BAGUNU-37416 format. One record per residue (C-alpha): residue in one letter; x, y negated, z negated. Coordinates in steps of 0.02 Angstrom, whole numbers, plus 50000, padded with zeros to 5 digits. Layout:
<atoms>
aXYZ...
</atoms>
This chain:
<atoms>
x500005000050000x501424988149957x502234991250127x500584988050217x500344971450124x502134966350164x501874969750349x500224960250344x500904944550262x502444944350373x501554948350536x501664936050682x499774933950682x499784929250498x501184916550524x500324909250676x498704907450580x499594898950436x500444886550553x498824883150645x497974878450480x499454867450430x499494858450598x497624855650598x497724848550422x499144836750470x498144831450623x496614827650519x497634817750393x498534807850527x496914805050622x496054798150467x497564787150435x497484780550614x495604777250601x495824767050441x497354757750504x496524753450670x494994746750580x496054736050464x497044728650608x495454723850700x494724716550542x496334706650515x496244699550691x494424694750661x494754686550493x496444678250518x496414673950703x494574671950746x493694666550585x495114655750514x496014649450669x494664650950802x495844660450917x495104675251009x496424685451102x495894696751244x495854715551218x496264730351330x494734737451414x494844753951322x495034745751151x493694732351134x493554721950974x492634730250830x491884713750767x490864700450854x491774684450898x491374668850799x491054651850877x492324643150766x493334629250845x495134633350892x496274625950758x498074626550816x498834621550648x497964636350564x498604647950698x500344641550656x500144645950470x499194662450466x500674673350520x501664665850377x500264669750253x500154687550315x502044689350307x502084682850129x500734694750070x501544709350161x503254705150087x502544704249910x501694721249924x503224729649998x504424721949871x503314726449724x502804744149769x503884751949906x505394742849982x505694756950106x504044752450192x504754736450269x505324735350449x504704744450602x504424761450521x504984773150660x506804771750608x506344776850430x505434792250493x506914797150605x508114795050459x507004805650348x507054819650477x508944819850496x509544815550322x508144819650200x507414835750273x505784826650307x505564820450128x504604803950121x503984795549963x502134798049931x501924779149915x502544775350091x500984779350197x499834769550083x500954754250060x501404754550245x499564754050292x499204738450189x500844729550229x500684732550416x498864727250417x499364710650338x500834707750456x499964712750618x498184707750573x498744689950536x499524687950708x501274694450677x502044701050836x502264719650826x501534736350873x500434748750785x501554763550828x502914759850700x501714759250553x500704774250613x502314783950639x502794781150458x501004783450397x500774799850493x502514806050449x502234801650267x500584811050262x501384826250343x502804825550218x501554823450076x500654839350129x502314848650141x502824842849967x501154848149893x501354865549968x503214866449922x503714872950092x505554875650141x506554860750211x506384866150393x504494867250380x504434850350292x505374842450437x504184850250562x502624844550469x503344827150450x503704826150637x501974833150675x501184819150573x502274806350664x501744812650835x499914814550785x499854796450731x500554790550898x499444802250998x497874796250912x498094777450903x498704776251083x497404788851143x498824798951218x498984816351137x500334822951255x501354807351220x501254810951035x501994828251055x503404822551169x503784806551073x504034815650908x505274827650986x506224815351098x506364799750988x507524808750866x509054808350982x509984795751091x510454808951220x509114816851332x508664829651199x507074837651134x506784845050961x505984861251019x505404866250844x504164851850833x503364851551006x502024864950981x501544860050802x501484841850853x500444845751007x499134854250896x499144840350766x499094826850901x497604835050985x496634835550821x497094817550774x496674811150949x494984819950948x494554812850777x495094795250824x494154795250991x492604802450908x492554786550802x493154773250925x492714780451096x493564791051227x494614785851374x496294777451403x496824761251320x497034751351481x495934751251635x496814751051803x496424755851981x497014772552045x498614765452118x499584776852235x501374776452295x501284777152485x502714766452551x504504772252532x505134754452562x504404749652392x505804759452309x506944744452343x505894732352239x505694745952106x507594747552095x507694728652069x506374730651933x507484743451845x508934731151843x507814717351774x507154729151640x508934733751588x509324715151571x507744713251465x508264728051356x509964719851329x509154703451275x507864711751162x509084723251072x510434710051050x509234696550990x508224708150879x509664716450786x510734700650787x509354690850700x508914705450585x510704707750524x511024689150502x509354685750417x509444700650299x511284698650250x511644680050258x510004671150217x509894669550028x508024671250001x506994683649900x506584699349999x504724696049981x504874678350051x505854682450209x504354689450306x503434673150271x504844663250352x504824675250499x502944673250511x503114654350514x504364655550656x503184667250748x501754655150721x502814641050794x502974650850956x501124655050947x500634636650946x501294635051123x501094653151180x499694661551081x499754676851197x501264683351100x500324684750935x499694701550874x499794716650988x499644706751153x498914722051239x497494711251307x498774700951401x499344716551494x497544720751535x497314703251608x498884706151710x498174722351779x496614712451828x497714699951923x497364685251806x499164680951757x500414669951851x502254673751878x502824659851763x501664665651622x502324683451639x504104677051615x503604665751471x502694679651378x504144691951405x505384679751326x504144673851194x503684691551144x505524695851119x505734680951002x504074683050912x504394701550879x506144697650821x505504684850695x504024695250634x504874712250615x506704707250604x506324696450452x505664711550358x503854711450412x502994728150434x502614732950613x503254742650762x504354738450912x503634751551029x502054741351063x502994725151099x504124735051216x502594740051316x502074721751329x503814715251371x504094728751502x502374725551577x502704706851585x504394709251670x503574721451790x502184709051827x503434695151863x504474706151980x502904712852062x502204695452097x503884689752165x503984704052291x502124702652329x502444684952388x504014690252481x503384706152565x501504708352538x501404723252656x502654733052552x502034726952382x500164723752404x499874721752216x500884717652061x499854729251950x500864745151988x502444735751939x501634731451772x501294749751739x503014755751795x503834741251701x503044746951538x503774764351562x505504758351615x505714746551470x505244760051345x506464772151426x507854759351415x507704752851238x507084768751153x508044782551243x506444791951286x506444793151477x505264808151485x504034801851355x504024784651436x503404791751601x502024801351514x501454787951391x501134774851523x500254787451634x499124792251487x498724774751423x498314768451599x497684784551683x498864780551827x499584797551866x499944793752048x501374782052001x502434796051929x503714795252070x504194776652050x504034778451861x505294792651859x506534782851965x506364766751865x506424775851697x507984785351749x508884769751812x508364759351662x508904773151543x510624774851621x510904756051635x510384753151454x511364767251370x512394755151264x510894746751182x509574754651073x508184748650959x508214764050848x509794764550744x509304780350650x509374790750810x510854802550814x511784806250974x511264824450992x510834839850892x512684842950862x512754826550766x511194829650661x511544835650483x510044847450491x510774856750641x512614858150596x512374875550523x511354880950675x512744876550796x514054884650684x513034900750685x512634900050871x514424896850926x515154910350815x513894923350871x514404920251050x516254923351016x516974940851000x518524946250906x519344950951071x519194932751126x520374927450986x521384942950941x523134944451013x523554963151029x525364959251075x525764951550907x526834963650805x526314968350627x527314980350519x526394995450450x526935004450293x527035023550287x526075031450144x527655039750075x528715023850070x529335021249891x529055004949800x530935001949796x531045003949985x529574992150007x530384978849898x531944979650005x530874978350163x529834964050091x531354953250063x531634952850251x529854948850310x528604934650294x527104946350310x525824945250168x524624959450211x525274977250235x524224990650322x524645008250261x524625023050383x524735041850358x525955053750442x524855053750599x524915034650610x523085032850559x522555018250450x522235024350273x522355008950164x523014991150142x523754980050008x524314962049997x525754953749908x524504947249780x524034965249735x525824969449682x526494952349630x526424956849444x527564972049465x528654966549609x530224965149502x529914980349393x531404991449437x530725006349340x529285008349465x530435008449616x530735027249637x529105032949554x527745024049654x527395025849840x526365014949958x524895026949954x524735024049766x524555005049777x523505003649937x521635000349934x520675014350017x519085004050050x519834994450194x518794980350271x519094981150459x518444973350618x518384978750800x518684969350964x516814969351006x516234962250839x515604944150838x516534930850740x515024926450633x515044944050560x516934943350542x516864927250441x515654935250319x516914949350294x518274936650252x517194930150110x516834947150032x518534947649945x519144930249992x520494937550103x521474928850241x521834943250360x520844958450417x521474973750515x520804975950691x520434994050737x519835002250897x517975002250935x517975021050959x519175025450817x519115016150650x520805023350600x521795017350753x522645001250699x522794987850834x523384972750736x522804959050617x521704943550636x521744928650517x520404917150451x521404901950512x521364908550691x519464909950683x519214892350613x520414884550739x519534893350883x517824887550819x518394869450805x519094870150981x517454877551047x516424864350958x517484850151030x517314857651203x515424858451181x515364840151128x516464835051275x515384844751398x513804836451332x514584819251348x515044823251528x513254828751564x512514811851513x513724801051612x512954790851752x513084802251904x513594788452024
</atoms>
């Protein structure tokens, strides 16, 4: 009965069922978090921007306002102040209850995955929800993805902590919550699964462990969110198709412009962040208020940069935006996001990247539309492709970027130009990155170092390292101790295999085994090698893998092990040392790193 129960609880079906329940639970938690956060952001826009300032920003077609507009008069001076008020309140809450909830959130989730095994404080998702609602709802320039990443990841980690799962499972559940949050609030479930696995690394790398769990959680969260707020994509766009190969020229120019935009955004954002956080002597809770005031100053002249600005992109897709306004909003959004989030406000940089990329794409599209209208009949496709290319460049997520923009606009026929622009933008922007917590590759992640050690060693055999031509002295069983002492004085060998009269390995001893009696002359003629040799010899064979061999070294903490023939455990072939194994492993690991670096070089 005990065996039957053991088989049942360890069966693949049982494990799959357990993971399905866990992923569904994470999806429900993240979905509820997204529903609440989305409601709060809309209420914040209604209260701070509409009711107080009389400013009513446009919304994307798939995400209409949840509250009726007021008829209050537009008060520009109030619009200038409300981001500062929201920043002040957000800063106070973060400083008082959870300092790790400040900033754009995604970096904190990435760091938790690599360095904390997915462990996130239980306070983070709740404080992040309120702090981000105050920053973004009051007009601060930022995105909802950073907060929902940290909220979803925190809820996934909270579930894992409550169930006391192992570290690996905690990381997976945390990542599943992260992806589920993104998939729900952007109405893009596939994006959620890919984003959670690709955002962790700077190189083109996916975390395979998290894709399936995140896909399940993202599907549940997306379904819950859309059941409350409506189905469909966030933006409405025509079914644009790529039909003219000559348009690849303007799209290549777009990629170069996007790379320049990535350079400006990353340099300005992190330059301001580092200076403001390290050199400006103000209380931590007051800094977001100063950033909010600076954001409000831009908003007086360019109110389109306040809040999410997704409605601006929708207007661009409808053909309502001029070239000069596209350029102004792209530059203004870079500055406004820098001031709002770089000062310590709580919000994301993924959403602003969508807006900045779309604005750059709209400007390039309008330029080429005026220059060659037959090749570029509309600027709207450039807006869509620009969103994808900018994300690929500043976030190191070229695959996810193609998918996310296709999902949020339902423009799947622009995959070809999107792939080209995302690839070019990614390669041209390799030196600049918005997410500092990303590690280069799995080799550089603390959670995977043991995996690579195990994988590399299992792929190496003893015969790959062992040198059969190296000479090792063997000791006959009948050699007296006195004879051995005379022989030992002329050799630097520390381990001595013992063989019988037929030359077969029968034992081994080391200098440490006989050190205490080495100078005892009375034992010289009385003791022979057979008497002092260990009979339980630990050996290896040429076909054995190095991972197994290393475990044998640790059994008795020995430095050398005899190598014997695969078909005859008594036929001595030589010795292999622990140092040889470690040196070979380090060499293999360096070669692997070098080969990966060569793979990601620009191929032209």
